[in-house]
N, C-alpha and C positions, 0 to 999 in steps of 0.2 A: 496483555497483563501479566498472565499468570508466570510467563518467561521471564521477564523482566522482575516480578515478586521475587519468585523461586532463589534469583539469585543474592537476594537481601538473606534467605532462611540458611544460604549456603556459606553465606562467608560471613551472618552476625550472628544466625541461630534468633531471626525474627519473623514478623511475617507468616508464624503457621498460622493464625485466623484465617487469616486472610487469603495464604492459599488455597486451602480446602474449600471453602468461600467461592473464589474463582473457578474451580473444578467444578463443582458443581454447578454453577450459575451455566458456565461455557456448555456444558451439558444441556441443560435445559431451556437455552437459548438454540442453541443448532436443533436440536429435537424438536420445538415449535417451531425454526425457520424452516425447515425439511415440511410440517404440516401443511403451513401459511402457503409454501408455495407448489407442493403438491395435492394437499386438499382441498383447495378451492374456495376456504374464506376470502379470499384476496382475489381476486380478479388478475389472472396469469396463462401466457401462453403455455406454460411449464405444466397445468390442473391436470390431474385425473378427471376420469367421468363421475357422475353423482354417485356419494357412496354411502352407507350409513356408517361408514368403521370409522368415521372421524371424530366422535364420540369416543369411540373406544378406544384410539389413537390419545386422546385427549386423558382420558381416566385415565389412562397407563402413566403418562407424563405425570398428572397432580402426584400419586399415590407416590412415582419415582422421587419426584420434589420433595412433598415433605418426608418421605423415608430418608432421603439423603440428608436433609437440614437438620431433621430431627435428631437425627444422627450426629450430626454435629454441632446440634447443641447439649446434647449428650456427652458430649467428651471435650466439650469446651475449656474446663478446667487443666484438662491434659495438653488440650493446644493452645495453650497460651506460654507466651513467649519470655523467657528469663528476663533476654535486656530492653529494654524501654529505648524510645528517641531521647536522643540525648542534648542537641541543639536541632533549631529548625536549620541553620544551615550546614548539611551534610547531606552525605550523597544518598542515603534513606529516605529523608525528606522527599530528594526527589524520586526518591521511585514511588515513596506512599503516593504523589503527587500526579503521579503518570497513571495508577492503577484509578484514584478517582474522576480522570480526564477521559478515559478509558472505558469507564462503566458509566460514565454521563452523556458520551458519545453514543456508544450501545444501545442506552434507555431512551437516548433520545429519538436516535432511528426507529426502534422499536413500536416508540408511540404515536409515532408518524405511519409507522406501516399497516398497525392495528387500530388507528381512530378513526376508519370508515366504519368498523362492523359495531363499534364505542357506540358511537355517533346513532347509527341504526337502531341499535335494541336500546338504547336511551330516549329519541327522538321518534324515532322511526324515520328521519331520513340520511340519507348517505351524505358526510361532508366527506370529500375528500381532502387532502395537501399535498401538496404539490410540492416542486424544484424549492421556492423560495423559502418554504419554512425549512429543510433542512439547511440551508444554507446560511439561514439569519440564525439555528439554533446550534450547527453541529461548526461552522465556520469558525465560529472566535473559539471553541473548546480545541477545534483541530490547532488554529493558531498558535495558543498554548502550549499543547503539545510538541508542537518543530521548535517553539524558543525552550522548552527544557530540554529537547534531544539536544538543541546543545549549546545549554546552563551545565544539565547536570551529570555530565563524566569530569567535567571541569573540576568539582567537588568531590570533596576528599570526605573519606570516610569517618564516622563518629561525629564530628565536629568543627567546624571551623570557624574564625573569626571574620567580621566583613575586610578589612584588611588584606587574608588571604583571600578571598575570595575576590576582589579590587586584581588580587594582582595577576590573578586566573585568568582573567575576562580582560583585563588592558587589552593585548593582545590581538584577543580576536573582534573582539568590538572593533576595534579601531582598523582595522584590515575590513571587516565586516560594512561599518559607514564605509570608509572612501570604495568599495564595488557597486555598493548599493547607491553613491551620489553619481559615482562615472556612469551606470547603468541608467541612470534617473536622467542624467544629460543627453548622453549619446542617443536614448532612442524617446528621449521626449515624452517620459512617464508624469503626468500630472495625476492619475488615479493614489490617494492614499494607500485603499487596501491594497493593492499590487505595490506598492513599496513598501509598506511593512510587511506583506508575502516574500516579495524580493530579500528582504533583510532579514527574517527571519531564517530562510531556508540556507541562504549564504553564510550564514553564524555555525546554522550547523557541517554542513560543509566545511568550514576552514577550520572548525575544533577539533573533526576528525583528519584533516590534511594534516592538520601542526599538531597533533601526537602521532600521527606515522611518523611524520616528519621529526622529532625530537628524538622518538625511539628507535631509527632508523640509525638518528645520527650518533646517539648515545652507543649503538651495537655496534657500530663501522669504528668509532674509536676504541672501546673495550676489547675487542676481537680482530682487530685490520682487515676485516672482511670485507671485499666489494659489498659496495650501494648496493645491490641488488639481490644476493644473497645474504646480507647484513636485511633488508629487510623482508625475506623470506621467512629469515629464521626468528622477527620479530616475531612474525602473523603466526606460527609455530608452537613460541613460547604462552600465548596464551590466548589457543584458540576462539573461545566464546566471547572473549572481549572483544577482537578484529571482525571476528566473523560477523557480532552485531554494527561494529562499526560500518561495514561492509553495507547492511539492511539499512543504517539510518542512510547512507548513501543515495539508496533507491528510492527512497523516501521523497528526499532532496529532488529527484528529477521527477517524480511523481508530481509532487508537487509544485514545482517549474510549469510543467506542463496540464496542470490545474486550472494556472495563474493564469498562463495565456488563451487557453480556449475559454472560459470561464468570460474573460474580460475583453477582449481582441477576437473571437471569434465574425464570419461574416458572413450572412446565407442571403443568396438570389433565386425567387422563381422565376424563371425565364423562359417563354418560347424561340427557337429558334428554325428558321426555313434552311436549307444544306446553303452551305455558303455563307450566310450569316456569322456575324462576331458577338459577343461582348467581355466586359470586362466583371473580374472581382477580386477584391482586394487591388494585388497588383499582377496580377495575368489575364491574359488577354485569352478567351478558349474561343474558338472555329470553329463550326458546325460544319463539317468538311463531307461525311459523306453517311447515309447509312446502309448497311445490309440486312438482306432479308432471307433467313434457312426456313423453307418451311419442313416439317418432319408428321407423323401420322398423327399425334398428341399434340405438337406446340406450334407455336411460330415465332422463332426470334429471330430479332433481330440489335444489329450492335453499331450504337450510333462511334464514328471517329472523328475524333476532337482533337487539333492543331494547337497546342500548349504554347503560349510566348511572353517573355515579361522585359518589357521596357524595347518590345522590339526585336529581341533574343529569342529562336526559336530552343524551344525547351524539349522538344518532344511529340509524342501522339498518345493521348487516351483512349481505350475502348472502353464505353458505355454499353451495361448488355439490360434487353429487355424481353421478357417470354411472355406470353397470353396465350393459354390451356384452357379452348372453348368449353371444354368438357364439363371442367371444375368451374368455368365462370371466374378466375385467379388469373390474376397477371403478378410476375415474379422481375423484380430486378436485382442485379448484382454492379454494385457502383464501382466508377474507377477511380483511383486512388492512386497521386505522389504525392509517398512522404520525404520529407528529407528532417533531416535536424531545425530547421526553421519555422516546419508550417505544415501541415498537410490539405491537397486538395483535393475534393470529393466531387465528382459530376455523379449525377443519377439522373437515371436515364428513364421521367416517370411514363408519358405514355407516347403515341403517337399518331397523328392527324390522317382522316380516310384517305390524306393524297400520300401518304405515306413518306413524305418531303419536311414535313412541320412535326416540331416534336418538340416536349416538354422538359425542361431539366430543372435541375436543385443543384447548387453549385452552397457548395460552402469551403469555406478555407478555414483550418485553426489554426492556429501558432501553439508551437510548444507539445503538439500531441506525440512527436515521434520519440520522446522523451518518457514519457506512459510506456510504451511500449518497450525501453529501453531496461525500465526499472526490475520489470520482471525476471530478467533473467539474473540481473542483480540482486534479488530479493532470494534468486535459489544458490546463484555461486555464497552468496552470505552465508545462510544456512549451511552448506556440506561444511563450509569453514568452522562454522562452528562445532557443528555434532560431528565430525569426523576423531574418530578417534585415538587419544594420545597413544603414542607408543610406550609400551609399561616392560618393566624388565619381567623377567620368568623370574618364578625364587629356584632356587637347587638346594636340593635336598641332600646330604651326606649323613650316610647310615656310621654310627660311632662305636668303637671299637667296647666290648662288654668289662667296663672297667671292674664292675665288682666281681661279675666270676674269675675274670685275671690276679682280681687282688685274693677272694679266696684260694685260689689255686697257687701263689704264693704260700700263705700262711700254712695249707700241708703242709707244703715241704718242707 
């Protein structure tokens, strides 16, 4: 939220109070998150051992939070912006709504995490919230945020009319509607939430790509440069803006991955003997063999699996299982086949005493590949946005002493 909000302060001198408050909130939530993850209030595999330092850390965090917000309210008059929102149809308003949505998502997530602690303190019973809570609360806000990502960059600064907004949105919305309809027909999508999420994500992608295409064509016509050079010059002309667009595309990839894996994932738990086969989604998985290797501290087994689709062989996967008798512990390592369409996971859970029969968990998660690709795009967009612009160095020239020359001339 701060990264977006500071752009308004830089451009219009507004949101200064917002920015200081967001910095304070970011520090407080970051430190509190470390305490929750490492301190042990919420069960986690990353928690340290029991310690009495938790109250010391919470005391420090409380004092730091009160001091920072106390200073914020003390200097409130200085932080007030000289400009105000001139219209609800403006880019400034879009940034304001962006701040509210991101804060809403953050605090809803915080409430879901600390609710078990609050319920235990107030009722004596630990009541936990799971994935449905976060989906129902954060899902609509995330959807609104994605729509805002597609609409916000098309709005002008300061003020706009409905006619201006309609002209800016008519082409992206028309392209988005056509793409969404085609996807719905081709893939037989009937789930409303999937269609809405696909449309919102497509709107963001169309808006970003349209801005790039229009800017590249305009620069090509103005300078005569080839299109790749014109595109590179366009990116260099405003790195923070276009680097942010790259990050927006990464969010679109992440959204597609979440939609696919949430609504269309398939899971099967099966027992198979060597030579057996089963199906999961569009894949056929054959348990070809099990290879056993014994070490001093563990016994390792690898399940060899042949994968096919519609009778066409796709290759071999190996899922790993290790047993550590001294620790009475079993470790597994999934076999993964990842493609842009879907990911196939095979987890080798356990082996029966005969050594030839095993339990497997098979999962097919569509579109997860795009979630992994989104990470490098976030890094790329951040590097572009933060890369320093080339600046001309100031040159200093020593001027002659005119006053001294004038005195010398007068004396003669």
